PLY file of the C-alpha trace (Angstrom):
ply
format ascii 1.0
element vertex 188
property float x
property float y
property float z
element edge 187
property int vertex1
property int vertex2
end_header
21.09 -17.23 25.05
21.96 -17.25 21.36
23.87 -14.64 19.37
20.60 -13.87 17.58
18.95 -13.09 20.94
21.95 -10.97 21.95
21.60 -8.94 18.75
17.86 -8.50 19.14
18.17 -7.58 22.82
20.81 -4.99 21.89
18.47 -3.58 19.24
15.66 -3.45 21.82
17.94 -1.58 24.23
18.80 0.94 21.52
15.16 1.36 20.50
14.05 1.90 24.07
16.84 4.35 24.83
17.02 6.33 21.59
14.16 5.49 19.27
14.21 3.91 15.84
17.00 6.15 14.50
19.37 4.78 17.12
19.16 1.32 15.55
21.84 0.70 12.96
23.73 -2.51 12.32
26.91 -0.89 13.61
25.23 0.45 16.77
23.68 -2.96 17.50
27.08 -4.65 17.09
28.59 -2.19 19.57
25.70 -2.49 22.04
25.90 -6.30 21.93
29.69 -6.27 22.23
30.03 -8.13 18.95
32.48 -7.67 16.10
31.53 -5.36 13.26
29.28 -7.13 10.78
27.78 -9.61 13.24
24.33 -8.04 13.10
24.29 -7.82 9.30
25.25 -11.51 9.11
22.02 -12.33 10.95
19.80 -9.55 9.61
20.84 -8.30 6.19
18.53 -5.28 6.25
17.27 -2.89 8.89
13.73 -4.04 8.07
14.70 -7.63 8.82
16.28 -6.52 12.09
13.17 -4.60 13.16
11.02 -7.58 12.20
13.16 -9.78 14.43
12.77 -7.25 17.24
8.97 -7.64 17.04
9.25 -11.37 17.65
11.82 -10.93 20.42
9.97 -8.32 22.44
6.76 -10.38 22.22
8.73 -13.38 23.49
10.31 -11.39 26.33
7.05 -9.74 27.40
5.30 -13.10 27.44
8.08 -14.52 29.63
7.62 -11.64 32.08
3.88 -12.30 32.22
4.39 -16.05 32.61
6.83 -15.55 35.50
4.46 -13.20 37.33
1.41 -15.36 36.56
3.21 -18.44 37.88
3.52 -16.71 41.26
-0.22 -15.92 41.42
-1.88 -18.52 39.12
-4.77 -16.25 38.08
-8.02 -18.20 38.05
-10.46 -15.39 38.91
-11.02 -11.83 37.77
-9.39 -10.41 40.91
-6.33 -12.63 40.47
-6.06 -11.72 36.79
-6.26 -8.01 37.67
-3.49 -8.53 40.25
-1.22 -10.08 37.60
-2.03 -7.29 35.13
-1.15 -4.76 37.82
2.16 -6.50 38.54
2.95 -6.66 34.81
2.16 -2.94 34.42
4.51 -2.11 37.29
7.22 -4.25 35.68
6.60 -2.64 32.27
7.20 0.89 33.57
9.85 -0.11 36.09
12.51 -2.77 35.57
11.41 -3.48 31.97
10.90 0.15 30.97
13.36 0.00 28.05
11.67 -3.11 26.64
8.28 -1.43 26.91
9.53 1.78 25.29
10.96 -0.29 22.44
7.52 -1.85 21.86
5.89 1.56 21.68
8.60 2.82 19.30
7.84 -0.15 17.03
4.10 0.54 17.24
4.62 4.09 16.02
7.11 3.03 13.34
4.61 0.44 12.07
2.21 3.26 11.23
4.66 4.27 8.47
5.97 0.85 7.45
3.45 -1.65 6.04
5.86 -4.62 6.20
6.64 -3.93 9.86
2.93 -3.46 10.54
2.25 -6.90 9.05
4.89 -8.47 11.34
3.46 -6.64 14.33
-0.10 -7.70 13.50
0.97 -11.35 13.11
2.76 -11.29 16.47
-0.22 -9.48 17.97
-2.61 -12.22 16.83
-0.49 -14.81 18.61
-0.34 -12.68 21.76
-4.11 -12.09 21.63
-4.82 -15.82 21.40
-2.47 -16.50 24.30
-4.01 -13.72 26.43
-7.54 -14.93 25.62
-6.53 -18.27 27.14
-5.68 -16.50 30.43
-9.04 -14.73 30.32
-10.84 -18.00 29.71
-9.10 -19.54 32.74
-10.05 -16.48 34.80
-13.73 -16.84 33.96
-14.33 -14.65 30.92
-17.46 -15.61 29.02
-16.10 -13.66 26.00
-12.30 -14.05 26.11
-11.52 -12.71 22.63
-13.67 -9.61 23.12
-12.40 -9.04 26.65
-8.77 -9.54 25.60
-9.01 -6.67 23.12
-10.69 -4.34 25.62
-8.27 -5.10 28.45
-5.19 -5.01 26.21
-6.15 -1.61 24.80
-6.81 -0.18 28.27
-3.53 -1.64 29.57
-1.61 -0.25 26.58
-2.98 3.25 27.11
-2.39 3.13 30.86
1.23 2.03 30.47
1.90 4.51 27.66
0.58 7.35 29.79
2.79 6.30 32.70
5.86 6.09 30.47
5.20 9.58 29.09
4.17 11.12 32.42
5.74 9.12 35.26
3.85 9.30 38.53
5.60 8.07 41.69
2.17 6.98 42.97
1.35 4.96 39.82
-1.43 2.54 40.76
-2.78 0.65 37.77
-4.90 -1.56 40.04
-7.36 1.29 40.52
-8.14 1.22 36.81
-7.44 -2.36 35.81
-9.30 -4.16 38.60
-12.69 -2.49 38.00
-12.36 -3.05 34.25
-11.44 -6.73 34.58
-14.16 -7.36 37.16
-16.78 -5.55 35.07
-15.93 -7.61 31.99
-15.39 -10.94 33.69
-18.01 -10.57 36.40
-16.02 -10.14 39.58
-16.90 -12.39 42.49
-20.63 -12.47 41.70
-20.36 -13.53 38.07
-21.01 -11.53 34.89
0 1
1 2
2 3
3 4
4 5
5 6
6 7
7 8
8 9
9 10
10 11
11 12
12 13
13 14
14 15
15 16
16 17
17 18
18 19
19 20
20 21
21 22
22 23
23 24
24 25
25 26
26 27
27 28
28 29
29 30
30 31
31 32
32 33
33 34
34 35
35 36
36 37
37 38
38 39
39 40
40 41
41 42
42 43
43 44
44 45
45 46
46 47
47 48
48 49
49 50
50 51
51 52
52 53
53 54
54 55
55 56
56 57
57 58
58 59
59 60
60 61
61 62
62 63
63 64
64 65
65 66
66 67
67 68
68 69
69 70
70 71
71 72
72 73
73 74
74 75
75 76
76 77
77 78
78 79
79 80
80 81
81 82
82 83
83 84
84 85
85 86
86 87
87 88
88 89
89 90
90 91
91 92
92 93
93 94
94 95
95 96
96 97
97 98
98 99
99 100
100 101
101 102
102 103
103 104
104 105
105 106
106 107
107 108
108 109
109 110
110 111
111 112
112 113
113 114
114 115
115 116
116 117
117 118
118 119
119 120
120 121
121 122
122 123
123 124
124 125
125 126
126 127
127 128
128 129
129 130
130 131
131 132
132 133
133 134
134 135
135 136
136 137
137 138
138 139
139 140
140 141
141 142
142 143
143 144
144 145
145 146
146 147
147 148
148 149
149 150
150 151
151 152
152 153
153 154
154 155
155 156
156 157
157 158
158 159
159 160
160 161
161 162
162 163
163 164
164 165
165 166
166 167
167 168
168 169
169 170
170 171
171 172
172 173
173 174
174 175
175 176
176 177
177 178
178 179
179 180
180 181
181 182
182 183
183 184
184 185
185 186
186 187
């Protein structure tokens, strides 16, 4: 991993643990175990740092999906729903801080047009990538279905982060949605 990734991962950890106000160049240096000034050498401004965070969390979340999808190779609506369920469990479990950081950035983007632009650009790349998975899983309308599923997933995960439930079962909501959109075992 590069120093740049170390800095961005430290910023993500701070965002997820303490919100956007916790992210300063000095705090990121300390979190990453780097000498003072290391973060500002890579990201001169806080805006640049937060923009880098957007790219990094998208990269890390995609890697989580790819690892889980590689285990299941989703090629049907039911298999896709199973991967989405596993990703949701990972998002609120072992990758909770990463997920919280993404939501912090989403809220911050509502007040920061430059950050919003970075987030939207990263989101377009993620949407295109996710539409590919939907196409492979049988979606007749992958772009439309990607937006619907992503919005439902986002709300489901956000609710679980805010109100943790030990019996969290995203499959009960994600599977019927995916099968309704993609057609389940009998086709659309």
